[in-house]
C-alpha positions in Angstrom: 39.4 -24.4 -69.1 35.7 -24.3 -67.8 34.4 -21.0 -67.3 33.6 -21.6 -63.6 37.4 -22.7 -62.8 38.8 -19.8 -64.9 36.9 -17.4 -62.5 38.1 -19.4 -59.6 41.6 -19.0 -60.8 41.0 -15.4 -62.0 39.6 -14.4 -58.3 42.6 -16.4 -56.2 45.1 -14.2 -58.8 43.4 -11.1 -57.8 43.3 -11.7 -54.2 47.4 -12.7 -54.4 47.7 -9.5 -56.4 45.9 -7.4 -53.8 47.7 -8.8 -50.9 51.2 -8.4 -52.4 50.4 -4.9 -52.9 49.8 -4.4 -49.2 52.8 -6.7 -48.2 54.5 -4.3 -46.0 53.5 -4.2 -42.7 54.2 -1.6 -39.9 54.6 -2.2 -36.0 52.1 0.2 -34.3 53.7 1.7 -31.2 51.4 3.0 -28.6 52.1 4.8 -25.3 51.2 3.0 -22.0 47.8 3.8 -20.5 47.7 7.1 -18.5 45.4 8.5 -15.9 43.1 11.3 -17.1 44.3 14.7 -15.9 42.3 16.0 -12.9 41.3 19.6 -12.5 42.8 20.9 -9.4 40.0 22.5 -7.5 40.3 25.0 -4.6 40.1 24.3 -1.0 39.2 26.6 2.2 42.2 27.7 4.0 42.1 24.5 6.2 42.2 22.5 2.9 38.7 21.5 3.2 35.8 20.9 0.8 32.0 21.7 0.9 29.3 19.0 0.9 26.9 18.9 -2.0 23.8 16.8 -2.1 21.2 16.7 -4.6 17.8 14.8 -4.5 15.5 14.8 -7.3 11.7 14.4 -6.2 8.8 13.7 -8.6 5.9 16.2 -8.0 2.4 15.8 -8.0 1.2 16.7 -11.2 0.1 13.6 -13.4 1.6 12.9 -16.6 -0.8 14.1 -19.8 -3.5 11.5 -20.4 -2.3 10.7 -23.7 1.2 9.3 -21.7 1.6 6.2 -19.9 5.5 6.9 -18.9 8.4 9.1 -18.9 11.8 7.8 -18.5 15.3 9.9 -18.3 18.3 9.9 -17.0 20.5 12.6 -15.3 23.9 12.2 -16.6 25.9 15.3 -15.2 25.3 17.6 -12.5 26.7 21.1 -13.3 28.2 24.2 -11.0 29.0 27.6 -12.4 31.6 29.5 -10.0 31.1 33.2 -9.9 33.1 34.6 -12.9 33.9 31.1 -14.0 33.3 28.2 -16.2 30.8 25.2 -15.7 32.1 22.6 -13.6 31.1 19.1 -14.4 30.4 16.0 -12.1 28.7 12.8 -13.0 25.4 11.9 -11.4 25.5 9.0 -8.9 22.0 7.6 -9.4 20.5 8.7 -12.7 17.5 6.8 -14.3 14.0 7.7 -13.3 10.7 6.6 -14.7 7.4 7.9 -14.0 4.4 6.3 -14.9 0.7 6.8 -14.4 0.4 4.3 -11.7 3.7 4.5 -10.2 6.0 7.4 -9.1 9.8 7.3 -9.0 9.6 8.9 -5.8 13.0 10.8 -4.5 16.5 10.0 -5.3 19.8 11.3 -4.0 21.4 11.8 -7.5 24.4 13.6 -6.2 26.4 13.8 -3.1 30.1 14.8 -3.2 32.6 17.6 -2.1 33.1 20.6 -4.1 35.5 23.8 -3.6 33.8 26.0 -1.1 33.0 29.0 -2.9 29.7 31.1 -4.6 28.2 29.3 -7.4 26.1 31.4 -9.7 24.1 28.7 -11.0 23.3 24.9 -10.7 22.6 22.7 -14.0 21.8 19.0 -15.2 22.2 17.4 -18.2 19.8 14.9 -19.0 19.4 12.0 -21.6 17.8 9.0 -22.9 14.4 10.8 -22.6 11.7 8.5 -23.7 8.0 8.7 -23.7 5.6 5.8 -23.7 2.0 6.4 -24.9 0.6 2.8 -25.1 2.2 -0.3 -25.5 2.8 0.3 -29.1 3.6 3.8 -29.4 6.3 5.7 -27.8 9.5 7.2 -28.6 12.7 9.0 -27.6 12.6 13.0 -27.4 15.5 15.0 -27.8 17.7 16.8 -25.2 20.6 19.4 -26.0 23.7 17.9 -24.4 26.0 20.8 -25.0 24.7 22.9 -22.3 23.1 22.2 -19.1 19.3 22.7 -18.2 20.0 25.9 -15.9 18.2 25.9 -12.7 18.5 29.3 -11.7 19.6 29.2 -8.1 22.9 30.6 -6.4 24.8 28.5 -4.0 27.0 29.4 -1.2 29.0 26.1 -0.5 31.1 26.2 2.8 33.2 23.5 4.1 31.3 24.1 7.6 27.8 23.9 6.4 26.6 21.1 4.0 24.2 22.2 1.6 21.0 20.1 0.3 19.1 20.9 -2.8 15.8 19.4 -3.5 14.9 19.5 -7.3 11.2 18.7 -7.7 10.4 17.8 -11.5 6.8 18.2 -12.3 5.8 15.5 -15.1 2.5 17.0 -16.1 4.2 20.5 -16.7 7.2 18.8 -18.5 5.5 17.3 -21.3 3.7 19.5 -23.9 2.5 18.7 -27.5 1.9 21.4 -30.2 -0.7 21.6 -32.6 1.3 19.0 -35.1 1.0 16.4 -32.3 4.8 16.7 -31.7 5.7 16.3 -28.2 8.4 18.3 -26.3 10.3 17.7 -22.7 10.8 20.9 -21.2 11.6 19.9 -17.6 9.7 22.1 -15.0 11.8 22.1 -11.5 11.3 23.8 -8.5 14.4 24.0 -6.4 14.7 24.0 -2.7 18.2 24.7 -1.1 18.8 24.2 2.7 21.9 24.1 4.7 21.9 20.4 6.8 
């Protein structure tokens, strides 16, 4: 018997042996799909919720001279009720690109109804932060996703008085570089809240 045919026969025998060892199969049973549980959110005495709208505006400060573009996504909006835990809501429109020649302008990233109560803080969770330096240089910058960027503003949400929060990000103040030429994205926000 030729060595190549012996190898083929030995390989086929090994495969049959391995398959025979795994010969038993079990049926996998799964539960039918169920909707995700929704948190019960409080309403006022009339069963109404409060409207909160959040706009993001790009400020006037220019990007640092070495940067050509800054991109990021707003994944979540979080509000923290007094004496409570963070409540999380997905952002509606969430992609931003700021370049040296074009600004993202103003975008409404969030407009939804929340329980009418006092909130001690407003926060954002950002992701996909990317800086472009020139056509062949750039890269992602990491952001912590386990906790939001707290904006240090309190909200009094009432059903009869919709709120609008305007968050202005300053690109020039948000990108910094250390002595080792490492870039950091520390978003610099100014916040204005008004009743609409």
